[in-house]
C-alpha positions as CSV (number, residue, x, y, z in Angstrom):
1,M,0.0,0.0,0.0
2,A,1.4,3.4,-1.0
3,K,2.3,5.9,1.7
4,R,0.3,9.1,1.9
5,K,2.3,12.1,0.8
6,Q,2.8,14.6,3.6
7,D,1.8,18.2,3.1
8,S,4.9,20.5,3.3
9,G,2.8,23.5,4.1
10,G,4.4,25.7,1.4
11,D,6.9,28.6,1.6
12,I,6.3,31.8,3.5
13,P,5.1,34.6,1.2
14,E,7.6,37.4,0.6
15,W,5.1,40.0,1.7
16,V,5.2,38.6,5.3
17,V,8.9,39.7,5.6
18,T,8.1,43.2,4.4
19,Y,5.1,43.3,6.8
20,G,7.3,42.2,9.7
21,D,9.9,45.0,8.9
22,L,7.1,47.5,8.7
23,M,5.7,46.5,12.1
24,S,9.3,46.7,13.6
25,L,9.7,50.3,12.3
26,L,6.3,51.3,13.6
27,L,7.2,49.9,17.0
28,C,10.4,51.9,17.0
29,F,8.5,55.0,15.9
30,F,6.0,54.7,18.8
31,I,8.9,54.1,21.2
32,L,10.5,57.4,20.1
33,L,7.1,59.2,20.5
34,A,6.9,57.9,24.0
35,A,10.5,59.0,24.8
36,F,10.0,62.5,23.3
37,S,6.8,62.9,25.3
38,E,9.0,63.0,28.5
39,L,11.0,66.0,27.2
40,K,9.3,68.9,29.1
41,K,11.9,71.6,28.6
42,E,12.8,73.5,25.4
43,D,16.5,73.2,26.0
44,E,16.1,69.4,26.0
45,Y,14.5,69.5,22.6
46,L,17.3,71.7,21.3
47,K,19.9,69.3,22.6
48,V,18.2,66.4,20.8
49,L,18.0,68.6,17.6
50,E,21.7,69.3,17.7
51,S,22.5,65.6,18.2
52,I,20.4,64.7,15.1
53,Q,22.0,67.5,13.1
54,E,25.5,66.3,14.1
55,A,24.6,62.7,13.2
56,L,23.4,63.9,9.8
57,G,26.6,65.9,9.1
58,F,25.0,69.4,9.6
59,R,27.5,72.2,9.6
60,G,26.6,75.7,10.7
61,G,28.4,78.9,10.3
62,L,28.8,81.7,7.8
63,G,30.1,81.6,4.3
64,I,29.2,78.0,3.5
65,A,26.8,78.7,0.6
66,D,25.8,81.8,-1.3
67,L,22.0,81.9,-1.0
68,D,19.4,84.4,-2.1
69,Y,17.5,84.2,1.2
70,P,18.6,84.5,4.8
71,V,19.6,81.4,6.7
72,M,18.1,81.4,10.2
73,N,19.6,78.2,11.5
74,N,23.3,79.1,11.3
75,M,25.5,78.9,14.4
76,T,25.7,82.7,14.9
77,N,21.9,83.1,15.1
78,R,21.6,80.2,17.5
79,Q,24.3,81.3,19.9
80,N,21.9,82.9,22.3
81,D,19.8,79.7,22.4
82,R,22.9,77.6,23.1
83,A,24.1,79.9,25.9
84,N,20.7,79.8,27.6
85,Y,20.4,76.0,28.0
86,S,19.3,76.0,31.6
87,D,22.0,78.5,32.4
88,E,24.6,76.1,31.0
89,R,27.4,77.9,29.2
90,L,28.2,75.6,26.4
91,D,30.3,78.0,24.4
92,A,32.2,79.5,27.3
93,D,33.0,77.7,30.6
94,D,34.2,79.4,33.8
95,N,37.0,77.6,35.7
96,T,38.1,79.0,39.0
97,D,41.3,77.6,40.4
98,R,43.7,78.3,43.2
99,N,46.4,80.7,42.3
100,V,49.8,81.3,43.8
101,V,49.9,83.0,47.3
102,G,49.7,86.7,46.9
103,R,47.4,89.7,47.1
104,N,44.7,87.8,45.1
105,N,44.7,84.1,45.7
106,R,42.1,83.1,43.1
107,T,42.0,83.5,39.3
108,S,39.1,83.1,36.9
109,V,39.8,81.5,33.5
110,V,37.3,82.0,30.8
111,H,37.5,79.7,27.7
112,E,36.7,81.2,24.3
113,G,34.6,78.2,23.2
114,S,33.7,78.1,19.5
115,M,35.1,80.9,17.2
116,L,33.5,81.9,14.0
117,A,35.1,83.9,11.2
118,I,33.0,86.9,10.4
119,G,33.1,88.0,6.8
120,G,36.2,87.7,4.6
121,S,39.7,88.9,5.1
122,I,40.3,92.7,5.0
123,P,43.3,93.3,2.6
124,F,45.9,96.1,3.0
125,E,48.5,97.6,0.7
126,P,52.2,96.8,1.3
127,A,53.6,98.7,4.3
128,E,50.3,100.5,4.9
129,Y,47.8,100.3,7.7
130,A,45.1,102.7,6.4
131,L,41.9,101.2,5.1
132,T,41.3,101.4,1.4
133,P,37.8,102.2,0.0
134,S,37.2,98.6,-0.9
135,A,38.3,97.5,2.6
136,M,35.9,100.0,4.1
137,D,33.1,98.5,2.1
138,T,34.0,95.0,3.3
139,V,33.9,96.1,6.9
140,R,30.7,98.1,6.5
141,D,28.7,95.6,4.5
142,E,30.0,92.2,5.5
143,I,31.3,92.4,9.0
144,A,29.6,95.2,10.9
145,P,26.0,93.9,10.4
146,K,26.9,90.5,11.9
147,I,28.4,91.8,15.1
148,S,26.4,95.0,15.8
149,G,24.1,94.6,18.7
150,Q,25.8,91.4,19.9
151,N,27.3,90.9,23.3
152,Y,29.9,88.3,22.3
153,V,33.6,89.2,22.4
154,V,35.1,89.8,18.9
155,Y,38.8,89.4,18.1
156,V,40.2,91.8,15.4
157,I,43.5,90.2,14.4
158,G,46.0,91.9,12.2
159,H,48.6,90.2,10.0
160,A,51.7,91.4,8.1
161,W,54.1,89.7,5.7
162,G,57.0,90.3,3.3
163,E,60.1,92.4,2.9
164,Q,57.9,95.3,1.6
165,E,56.4,95.7,5.0
166,E,59.8,97.0,6.4
167,L,59.2,100.2,4.4
168,S,56.6,101.2,7.0
169,G,59.3,101.7,9.6
170,F,57.4,99.3,12.0
171,S,58.0,95.8,13.0
172,S,55.7,93.2,11.5
173,G,54.0,92.8,14.9
174,E,53.4,96.6,15.3
175,L,52.2,97.0,11.7
176,A,49.8,94.2,12.1
177,F,48.4,95.7,15.3
178,R,48.0,99.1,13.6
179,R,46.0,97.4,10.9
180,A,43.7,95.7,13.4
181,D,43.3,98.9,15.3
182,A,42.3,100.7,12.1
183,V,39.6,98.2,11.5
184,A,38.4,98.3,15.1
185,Q,38.2,102.2,15.0
186,F,36.3,102.1,11.8
187,L,33.8,99.6,13.2
188,V,33.2,101.9,16.2
189,R,33.3,105.2,14.5
190,E,31.6,104.5,11.2
191,C,29.5,101.4,11.9
192,G,28.3,102.0,15.5
193,V,29.8,98.7,16.9
194,D,30.1,98.6,20.7
195,P,33.8,99.0,21.5
196,L,33.4,96.8,24.6
197,I,33.1,93.7,22.5
198,L,36.3,94.3,20.4
199,R,39.7,92.9,21.2
200,V,42.5,94.2,19.0
201,M,45.3,91.7,18.5
202,S,48.4,91.2,16.4
203,A,49.6,88.0,14.8
204,G,52.5,89.7,13.1
205,A,53.9,87.5,10.4
206,Q,53.3,84.2,12.3
207,E,50.1,83.1,10.5
208,P,50.6,83.6,6.8
209,A,47.8,82.6,4.4
210,T,50.4,81.9,1.7
211,L,54.2,81.4,1.8
212,A,55.0,83.6,-1.1
213,S,57.2,86.5,0.0
214,S,59.0,87.8,-3.1
215,D,56.0,88.7,-5.2
216,V,54.0,91.5,-3.9
217,E,50.7,90.4,-5.5
218,S,51.0,86.7,-4.5
219,S,51.7,87.6,-0.9
220,S,48.8,90.1,-0.6
221,P,46.5,87.6,1.2
222,N,49.0,87.8,4.1
223,R,48.6,91.5,4.6
224,R,45.2,91.4,6.1
225,V,42.9,91.7,9.1
226,Q,40.6,88.9,10.2
227,V,37.6,89.3,12.5
228,W,36.5,86.4,14.7
229,Q,33.5,86.1,17.0
230,T,34.0,84.0,20.1
231,G,31.5,82.1,22.2
232,R,32.0,84.2,25.4
233,T,30.2,87.3,26.4
234,V,31.5,90.6,27.7
235,D,29.8,89.9,31.0
236,Q,31.8,86.7,31.4
237,T,35.1,88.5,30.9
238,H,34.4,91.6,33.1
239,P,31.9,91.9,35.9
240,D,31.4,95.6,35.3
241,P,32.6,96.5,31.8
242,N,31.0,100.0,31.9
243,Y,32.5,100.8,35.3
244,T,29.1,101.7,36.7
245,S,29.7,100.3,40.2
246,A,29.8,102.8,43.1
247,G,33.3,101.6,44.1
248,A,34.8,102.1,40.7
249,P,37.5,104.8,40.5
């Protein structure tokens, strides 16, 4: 007598695998909804948003793309939000340490945090520290609008380079400082920038943009002033920057 053929039951349809993946994704989605429902503070949402942006390769800052419309989510516009995370100073941290024994036995160290280049470099003629008309336009149109009304410390750093600079009669460090000071004075006098946020500095010939030194034109990018905005505020660097306290001299 022939044996009865057993039913194998058939293969699982392919749509079942797709359906199972879909159900897994929906489960993860609802888990995320439940997790986000526990975020009661705005700063926590912003932290999650920054984590997602970092994972996706988001880069903030100025000068990344030339767009016909304003970008509202760049790092400069969001600095105030970052600084107000539950009074956490993410861009500038205070560190108070014991100092050597003396009249003042404590010192306060304020870290700059992130630094953003504001506008392009401001070029100068060889051995000169006076602003050219085109340099004035750069300062007035590209730099001043981005730092006016801000409370963040801004570095104005001057640079010098080349044998032609010796014709000025100043050392490279002094010439670079005079260039930075000329830009700072123009920002205050002509653009209405608060002088309390400006820090005039000199890099001399120590940070060249190009190593060309013999050709005047090829070394012109080194004769410049660069403006940087830091992540610390004026209040973090000086408790009374306007000297309004009663005990001030």
